[in-house]
GUKEFI-510028 format. One line per 10 residues: number of its first residue (from 1); their letters; for each residue x, y, z negated of C-alpha. Coordinates in nm, 2 decimals, always signed. Layout:
// residues N
NUM	A	X Y Z | ... .
END
This chain:
// residues 494
1	MKKLVSLLLV	+4.71 +4.52 +3.69 | +4.44 +4.68 +3.80 | +4.36 +4.39 +3.98 | +4.39 +4.15 +3.63 | +4.16 +4.44 +3.50 | +3.94 +4.42 +3.75 | +3.90 +3.99 +3.73 | +3.83 +4.08 +3.38 | +3.54 +4.30 +3.40 | +3.37 +4.08 +3.66 .
11	AMMALSFIPA	+3.39 +3.74 +3.44 | +3.24 +3.95 +3.16 | +2.94 +4.08 +3.36 | +2.91 +3.70 +3.46 | +2.93 +3.64 +3.14 | +2.70 +3.87 +3.06 | +2.38 +3.70 +3.26 | +2.41 +3.33 +3.07 | +2.14 +3.31 +2.86 | +2.26 +3.26 +2.47 .
21	MADEPVEIIV	+2.22 +2.98 +2.35 | +1.94 +2.93 +2.11 | +2.03 +2.79 +1.74 | +1.93 +2.43 +1.72 | +1.68 +2.33 +1.46 | +1.83 +2.18 +1.16 | +1.71 +1.83 +1.14 | +1.59 +1.66 +0.86 | +1.51 +1.28 +0.82 | +1.22 +1.15 +0.60 .
31	AVKSLGNGWP	+1.17 +0.79 +0.55 | +0.80 +0.63 +0.50 | +0.69 +0.32 +0.45 | +0.36 +0.37 +0.67 | +0.22 +0.61 +0.92 | -0.16 +0.75 +0.91 | -0.38 +0.61 +1.16 | -0.39 +0.74 +1.52 | -0.03 +0.86 +1.46 | +0.11 +1.08 +1.78 .
41	ATLEEDFIYQ	+0.34 +0.87 +2.02 | +0.59 +1.17 +2.05 | +0.68 +1.46 +1.83 | +0.56 +1.68 +2.13 | +0.22 +1.53 +2.04 | +0.27 +1.60 +1.69 | +0.09 +1.89 +1.60 | +0.20 +1.90 +1.19 | +0.56 +1.85 +1.34 | +0.53 +2.14 +1.57 .
51	KILEKTGVAW	+0.40 +2.36 +1.34 | +0.64 +2.29 +1.03 | +0.95 +2.33 +1.32 | +0.78 +2.70 +1.41 | +0.75 +2.82 +1.05 | +1.04 +2.70 +0.92 | +1.26 +2.64 +1.21 | +1.34 +2.28 +1.07 | +1.28 +1.95 +1.23 | +1.07 +1.74 +0.96 .
61	KLTLVDDYWA	+1.07 +1.40 +1.14 | +0.91 +1.10 +0.96 | +1.05 +0.78 +1.08 | +0.88 +0.47 +0.96 | +1.08 +0.21 +0.81 | +0.96 -0.14 +0.82 | +1.03 -0.39 +0.55 | +1.09 -0.07 +0.35 | +1.32 -0.16 +0.03 | +1.50 -0.40 +0.22 .
71	AMGQRIAGDN	+1.61 -0.17 +0.50 | +1.65 +0.09 +0.26 | +1.90 -0.12 +0.09 | +2.09 -0.20 +0.38 | +2.09 +0.17 +0.46 | +2.28 +0.23 +0.13 | +2.52 -0.04 +0.16 | +2.62 +0.11 +0.53 | +2.63 +0.51 +0.39 | +2.30 +0.55 +0.65 .
81	IPDVFFIDAD	+2.09 +0.69 +0.38 | +1.77 +0.94 +0.49 | +1.77 +1.27 +0.36 | +1.43 +1.28 +0.21 | +1.27 +0.91 +0.14 | +0.98 +0.78 -0.05 | +1.07 +0.58 -0.39 | +0.84 +0.44 -0.61 | +0.91 +0.38 -1.04 | +1.04 +0.03 -0.96 .
91	HQYDYVEEEV	+1.32 +0.11 -0.78 | +1.44 +0.49 -0.92 | +1.63 +0.38 -1.18 | +1.87 +0.15 -0.96 | +1.87 +0.43 -0.73 | +2.01 +0.68 -0.96 | +2.24 +0.46 -1.07 | +2.39 +0.41 -0.73 | +2.40 +0.78 -0.66 | +2.15 +0.77 -0.40 .
101	MLNLDPYLDN	+1.94 +1.03 -0.55 | +1.99 +1.39 -0.60 | +1.95 +1.54 -0.96 | +1.66 +1.81 -0.92 | +1.71 +1.99 -1.22 | +1.97 +2.25 -1.10 | +1.74 +2.39 -0.85 | +1.41 +2.42 -1.03 | +1.43 +2.75 -1.11 | +1.53 +2.88 -0.79 .
111	ELKAVMDFLG	+1.51 +2.67 -0.50 | +1.21 +2.46 -0.63 | +1.05 +2.73 -0.85 | +0.76 +2.77 -0.59 | +0.74 +2.38 -0.59 | +0.72 +2.35 -1.01 | +0.47 +2.62 -0.98 | +0.25 +2.50 -0.71 | +0.24 +2.17 -0.90 | +0.16 +2.32 -1.26 .
121	DTNRAPYLVN	+0.07 +2.11 -1.56 | +0.13 +1.80 -1.32 | +0.30 +1.53 -1.54 | +0.68 +1.48 -1.47 | +0.75 +1.17 -1.70 | +0.68 +0.96 -1.41 | +0.99 +1.14 -1.18 | +1.23 +1.16 -1.49 | +1.53 +0.95 -1.51 | +1.75 +0.99 -1.84 .
131	GSLYSLPRLY	+1.59 +1.29 -1.87 | +1.62 +1.47 -1.59 | +1.41 +1.49 -1.26 | +1.53 +1.31 -0.96 | +1.19 +1.31 -0.77 | +0.92 +1.51 -0.64 | +0.61 +1.50 -0.88 | +0.29 +1.36 -0.74 | +0.03 +1.71 -0.73 | -0.17 +1.50 -1.05 .
141	VTGTGEGTKS	-0.38 +1.71 -1.27 | -0.65 +1.51 -1.39 | -1.01 +1.65 -1.43 | -0.92 +2.00 -1.21 | -0.98 +1.87 -0.90 | -0.60 +1.93 -0.83 | -0.44 +1.60 -0.72 | -0.59 +1.23 -0.77 | -0.77 +1.09 -1.09 | -0.95 +0.73 -1.08 .
151	QWGLQVRQDW	-1.25 +0.77 -0.88 | -1.42 +0.42 -0.92 | -1.73 +0.41 -1.12 | -2.05 +0.21 -1.16 | -2.36 +0.29 -0.92 | -2.66 +0.13 -0.95 | -3.00 +0.11 -0.68 | -3.18 +0.41 -0.81 | -3.50 +0.27 -0.60 | -3.48 -0.10 -0.72 .
161	LKKLNLEAPT	-3.47 +0.09 -1.11 | -3.76 +0.26 -1.01 | -3.95 -0.02 -0.85 | -3.90 -0.21 -1.15 | -3.98 +0.08 -1.40 | -3.66 +0.07 -1.58 | -3.43 +0.33 -1.69 | -3.02 +0.32 -1.58 | -2.83 +0.15 -1.84 | -2.64 +0.36 -2.08 .
171	DIYSLYNVAK	-2.46 +0.04 -2.28 | -2.43 -0.32 -2.26 | -2.75 -0.45 -2.37 | -2.93 -0.24 -2.12 | -2.67 -0.32 -1.86 | -2.78 -0.66 -1.92 | -3.17 -0.61 -1.93 | -3.09 -0.39 -1.58 | -2.86 -0.68 -1.46 | -3.14 -0.95 -1.54 .
181	AFSEQDPDGN	-3.43 -0.74 -1.39 | -3.19 -0.70 -1.07 | -3.11 -1.10 -1.05 | -3.45 -1.23 -1.11 | -3.74 -0.99 -1.09 | -3.74 -0.97 -0.68 | -3.67 -0.59 -0.67 | -3.60 -0.62 -0.27 | -3.96 -0.77 -0.26 | -3.87 -1.06 -0.01 .
191	GQDDTYGISG	-3.99 -1.30 -0.24 | -3.71 -1.51 -0.25 | -3.41 -1.55 -0.50 | -3.10 -1.37 -0.34 | -3.05 -1.06 -0.54 | -2.80 -1.05 -0.80 | -2.74 -0.79 -1.13 | -2.34 -0.70 -1.06 | -2.07 -0.72 -0.76 | -1.76 -0.51 -0.79 .
201	GSGIRGFHII	-1.37 -0.50 -0.68 | -1.19 -0.82 -0.56 | -1.10 -1.01 -0.87 | -1.17 -0.99 -1.20 | -1.22 -0.60 -1.16 | -1.59 -0.60 -1.16 | -1.58 -0.70 -1.49 | -1.44 -0.39 -1.61 | -1.73 -0.22 -1.66 | -1.83 -0.51 -1.91 .
211	GMCFDFAFDN	-1.52 -0.48 -2.08 | -1.54 -0.07 -2.11 | -1.78 -0.13 -2.37 | -1.56 -0.28 -2.60 | -1.26 -0.05 -2.53 | -1.08 -0.36 -2.34 | -0.99 -0.38 -1.90 | -0.92 -0.73 -1.79 | -0.52 -0.67 -1.74 | -0.22 -0.58 -1.86 .
221	YIVERDGKIT	-0.28 -0.18 -1.95 | -0.07 -0.01 -2.18 | -0.25 +0.25 -2.36 | -0.22 +0.51 -2.67 | -0.47 +0.46 -2.95 | -0.53 +0.62 -3.28 | -0.16 +0.78 -3.24 | +0.05 +0.44 -3.11 | +0.11 +0.22 -2.83 | -0.11 -0.07 -2.75 .
231	NSLLSPGAVQ	-0.23 -0.32 -2.53 | -0.58 -0.35 -2.37 | -0.50 -0.72 -2.47 | -0.48 -0.59 -2.85 | -0.82 -0.45 -2.86 | -1.02 -0.57 -3.15 | -1.32 -0.63 -2.87 | -1.16 -0.83 -2.64 | -1.37 -1.19 -2.81 | -1.70 -0.95 -2.75 .
241	ALEWAKKFVD	-1.58 -0.86 -2.43 | -1.48 -1.19 -2.31 | -1.86 -1.34 -2.45 | -2.04 -1.06 -2.29 | -1.87 -1.15 -1.93 | -1.92 -1.48 -1.93 | -2.30 -1.44 -2.06 | -2.32 -1.25 -1.74 | -2.19 -1.51 -1.57 | -2.35 -1.84 -1.69 .
251	EGLMDPDIMT	-2.73 -1.67 -1.63 | -2.60 -1.54 -1.27 | -2.60 -1.19 -1.32 | -2.28 -1.14 -1.16 | -2.21 -1.17 -0.74 | -2.11 -1.50 -0.71 | -1.86 -1.36 -0.47 | -1.73 -1.12 -0.67 | -1.39 -1.28 -0.75 | -1.33 -1.33 -0.37 .
261	TTGTNNAIAG	-1.46 -1.04 -0.21 | -1.48 -0.63 -0.28 | -1.85 -0.71 -0.32 | -1.95 -0.39 -0.08 | -2.06 -0.58 +0.15 | -2.31 -0.75 -0.04 | -2.39 -0.43 -0.18 | -2.51 -0.29 +0.18 | -2.69 -0.57 +0.25 | -2.93 -0.53 -0.07 .
271	KVGLHCISWP	-2.81 -0.83 -0.25 | -2.70 -0.67 -0.56 | -2.80 -0.37 -0.74 | -2.47 -0.27 -0.96 | -2.16 -0.24 -0.81 | -1.83 -0.13 -0.96 | -1.65 +0.06 -0.68 | -1.44 +0.34 -0.55 | -1.68 +0.60 -0.41 | -1.56 +0.59 -0.05 .
281	GMNKQYALDN	-1.69 +0.26 -0.02 | -2.05 +0.32 -0.06 | -2.10 +0.69 -0.05 | -1.89 +0.81 +0.29 | -2.08 +0.85 +0.59 | -2.04 +0.54 +0.80 | -2.10 +0.32 +0.45 | -2.43 +0.55 +0.40 | -2.52 +0.49 +0.77 | -2.47 +0.10 +0.72 .
291	IAAVNPDAYW	-2.69 +0.09 +0.42 | -2.97 +0.29 +0.58 | -2.96 +0.03 +0.84 | -3.07 -0.29 +0.65 | -3.31 -0.04 +0.45 | -3.35 +0.29 +0.50 | -3.52 +0.33 +0.12 | -3.20 +0.24 -0.04 | -3.05 +0.51 -0.30 | -2.72 +0.41 -0.49 .
301	DVIGPLNNEL	-2.62 +0.66 -0.71 | -2.33 +0.67 -0.99 | -2.36 +0.67 -1.33 | -2.17 +0.61 -1.69 | -2.01 +0.56 -1.86 | -2.14 +0.32 -2.09 | -2.16 +0.35 -2.46 | -1.85 +0.20 -2.65 | -1.98 -0.05 -2.90 | -1.66 -0.03 -3.11 .
311	GGEDYMYPYD	-1.73 +0.36 -3.20 | -1.47 +0.52 -2.97 | -1.45 +0.72 -2.70 | -1.71 +0.60 -2.36 | -1.47 +0.49 -2.08 | -1.56 +0.46 -1.71 | -1.28 +0.27 -1.60 | -0.91 +0.24 -1.55 | -0.66 +0.47 -1.41 | -0.31 +0.55 -1.39 .
321	GVGGGDSYAL	-0.29 +0.86 -1.63 | +0.04 +0.90 -1.54 | +0.01 +0.96 -1.15 | +0.18 +0.63 -1.02 | +0.54 +0.76 -0.99 | +0.53 +0.72 -0.58 | +0.71 +1.05 -0.45 | +0.99 +1.12 -0.26 | +1.35 +1.17 -0.32 | +1.63 +1.37 -0.13 .
331	CADLADDEEK	+1.94 +1.21 -0.06 | +2.22 +1.28 -0.31 | +2.48 +1.37 -0.03 | +2.30 +1.65 +0.06 | +2.49 +1.83 -0.22 | +2.76 +1.83 +0.01 | +2.56 +1.97 +0.29 | +2.42 +2.32 +0.27 | +2.28 +2.38 +0.57 | +2.05 +2.05 +0.53 .
341	LQAVFKVLNY	+1.98 +2.13 +0.18 | +1.87 +2.46 +0.22 | +1.63 +2.34 +0.50 | +1.49 +2.05 +0.28 | +1.42 +2.33 +0.00 | +1.24 +2.52 +0.32 | +1.01 +2.31 +0.44 | +0.94 +2.15 +0.06 | +0.82 +2.56 -0.04 | +0.63 +2.60 +0.25 .
351	LTTDEGSYLV	+0.44 +2.28 +0.20 | +0.35 +2.45 -0.14 | +0.19 +2.79 +0.03 | -0.16 +2.79 +0.10 | -0.06 +2.78 +0.48 | +0.16 +2.50 +0.46 | -0.06 +2.30 +0.19 | -0.36 +2.35 +0.41 | -0.20 +2.25 +0.72 | -0.09 +1.92 +0.60 .
361	MFGIEGEHWN	-0.47 +1.87 +0.39 | -0.66 +1.95 +0.75 | -0.45 +2.02 +1.03 | -0.43 +2.34 +1.26 | -0.68 +2.62 +1.12 | -0.92 +2.73 +1.42 | -0.88 +2.44 +1.60 | -0.94 +2.14 +1.34 | -1.07 +2.36 +1.02 | -1.22 +2.70 +0.99 .
371	MVDGKPVMTE	-1.25 +2.91 +0.65 | -1.60 +2.96 +0.56 | -1.70 +3.21 +0.30 | -1.41 +3.08 +0.07 | -1.39 +2.67 +0.21 | -1.22 +2.53 +0.43 | -1.48 +2.37 +0.70 | -1.41 +2.10 +0.93 | -1.46 +2.11 +1.31 | -1.58 +1.84 +1.60 .
381	KAGEANYIST	-1.20 +1.83 +1.63 | -1.17 +1.74 +1.29 | -1.09 +1.34 +1.37 | -0.77 +1.43 +1.55 | -0.60 +1.53 +1.20 | -0.68 +1.20 +1.11 | -0.28 +1.10 +1.12 | -0.17 +1.36 +0.91 | -0.15 +1.23 +0.53 | +0.16 +1.13 +0.58 .
391	YQIYSRIEMP	+0.26 +1.42 +0.58 | +0.11 +1.50 +0.22 | +0.47 +1.46 +0.02 | +0.31 +1.64 -0.30 | -0.04 +1.47 -0.27 | -0.34 +1.71 -0.18 | -0.56 +1.95 -0.39 | -0.80 +1.66 -0.41 | -1.17 +1.89 -0.48 | -1.16 +2.10 -0.19 .
401	YLQAKFPEAE	-0.97 +1.81 +0.06 | -1.28 +1.61 -0.07 | -1.53 +1.88 -0.05 | -1.42 +1.97 +0.29 | -1.36 +1.58 +0.45 | -1.64 +1.44 +0.27 | -1.96 +1.66 +0.17 | -2.21 +1.36 +0.20 | -2.03 +1.23 -0.12 | -1.98 +1.52 -0.33 .
411	RAFSYTMSIN	-2.20 +1.40 -0.55 | -2.01 +1.09 -0.63 | -1.66 +1.19 -0.56 | -1.72 +1.49 -0.84 | -1.89 +1.27 -1.08 | -1.61 +0.99 -1.13 | -1.34 +1.28 -1.12 | -1.51 +1.50 -1.39 | -1.60 +1.17 -1.65 | -1.37 +1.01 -1.92 .
421	QYEYLNSLVV	-1.17 +0.75 -1.78 | -0.95 +0.46 -1.94 | -0.61 +0.61 -1.91 | -0.30 +0.35 -1.90 | +0.07 +0.40 -1.92 | +0.21 +0.16 -1.74 | +0.39 +0.33 -1.46 | +0.66 +0.51 -1.75 | +0.73 +0.16 -1.86 | +1.05 -0.04 -1.72 .
431	PPEGMFLNEM	+1.02 -0.40 -1.80 | +1.29 -0.56 -1.99 | +1.58 -0.70 -1.82 | +1.49 -1.05 -1.72 | +1.13 -1.01 -1.78 | +0.90 -1.17 -1.49 | +0.66 -0.92 -1.52 | +0.44 -1.01 -1.18 | +0.45 -1.35 -1.35 | +0.28 -1.24 -1.65 .
441	QAYITTQLTA	+0.04 -1.03 -1.47 | -0.04 -1.34 -1.27 | -0.07 -1.53 -1.55 | -0.32 -1.29 -1.77 | -0.57 -1.30 -1.50 | -0.59 -1.63 -1.42 | -0.66 -1.72 -1.86 | -0.88 -1.42 -1.85 | -1.10 -1.56 -1.55 | -1.09 -1.95 -1.75 .
451	FVYGDRPISQ	-1.24 -1.74 -2.02 | -1.51 -1.58 -1.80 | -1.61 -1.86 -1.61 | -1.60 -2.17 -1.87 | -1.27 -2.32 -1.79 | -1.16 -2.21 -2.17 | -1.32 -2.14 -2.46 | -1.38 -1.88 -2.63 | -1.31 -1.77 -2.97 | -1.06 -1.54 -3.17 .
461	EEYDKFLKEL	-0.83 -1.85 -3.22 | -0.82 -1.93 -2.90 | -0.76 -1.60 -2.80 | -0.48 -1.52 -3.01 | -0.38 -1.91 -2.85 | -0.34 -1.69 -2.55 | -0.19 -1.36 -2.68 | +0.10 -1.61 -2.81 | +0.13 -1.82 -2.49 | +0.21 -1.47 -2.34 .
471	DDLYGFNAYM	+0.51 -1.45 -2.59 | +0.63 -1.74 -2.58 | +0.63 -1.78 -2.21 | +0.70 -1.42 -2.08 | +0.80 -1.21 -2.38 | +0.51 -1.01 -2.42 | +0.59 -0.85 -2.80 | +0.97 -0.78 -2.71 | +0.78 -0.62 -2.36 | +0.52 -0.39 -2.58 .
481	QSATEQLNAY	+0.82 -0.32 -2.79 | +1.01 -0.18 -2.52 | +0.71 +0.00 -2.40 | +0.65 +0.14 -2.69 | +1.00 +0.31 -2.75 | +1.01 +0.45 -2.39 | +0.63 +0.60 -2.43 | +0.78 +0.73 -2.75 | +1.08 +0.91 -2.60 | +0.83 +1.09 -2.36 .
491	GYGV	+0.65 +1.22 -2.66 | +0.36 +0.93 -2.67 | +0.23 +0.75 -2.97 | +0.47 +0.96 -3.22 .
END
């Protein structure tokens, strides 16, 4: 008996020298459609992954899924759904019906309260299905700098204005006069007829700045006007907008490449003096350097919006006023795995803290950025953090982000984010079953282009014929009736 006790004591002493096994971190797979530029080759090199692991004890693994929707369909069929995954407005209804996405309503007042507080007044409507929240809203508070907003605008060569003794345009008439002068009065002084008035984003986008003067945008945009749901194509100013656009084209005031390029190359090369563009293409440092290399005296500045000739509000440029619907959802199976579910909540809540949100916006404090006078300032190592945007599950707090990353462009992005934009609501609308929305969109672009470039006559009668074609071919009226009913349910147009 004594021998047995001695053996037991020896065994216990031996065991006491074996180190205790550390708890393995809970692994959460997050399926994404794309990864940021310069994505690390290993998890050891991914300092955002490592920091989240350190702070939460959760292995938050972002996983690229190629051919995303097809692959997700296969995963759903094989019951191999990622714990967290990218979702958009086009797929969320089907995924809810297939019971793929977790209903977040039961968790809003407790586990996700910090998240909801962080999102503040962000519109939840694009993320609701049958009145319940199934995906994480993207930070999208317009006009406050919290979240994104359309940052397109009209930019003008101020040095050309000065040379030709002109003022920046304020309405369609002065826009025409300035564009004409830029096209015909040799603003670059090279003695050649090689300049144009206006360029813009690829395709019909470059004409939006003309259409805005008549509450018209050159596409299918569902909007709220005078308390009712309508469409840009139904604007009373549609024909006027088309006539003015054609006038600019006929008189050679538009960049001839506007339908096939972004126009930015011609703007940088000094070939156009008015440019409809998102500010990064013209105001980030690399663009400023390229512009200066061609002409050190070139000075672009954002202007507008132009006056609304119909007496309504002045608009700068179309933007998705409800946030687009792109988001991340939680797998419904997490409801049966409390450990994983709580791990997901832990990371989501961490990313709403100052520390967590700044981590995925800027990188590691003291290495990639420093706090100076209450504002983040990037260091020389900031480029190492270029890949981290994929970690921005809720988007980002836009103004401090842009101020830190692109101080040279603050005038441009502050201006475009602060002014009145043409808000459309398409993201909240699910097309009627059997409707070929993409085909209708293509037809709209084709026909509006035909009007502007003279391949189809412009008159109210001909435009009404075009609208009838949309209904006969694609069910446009049923589409708008369905849009009205859906948006009424969200509180728009009632």
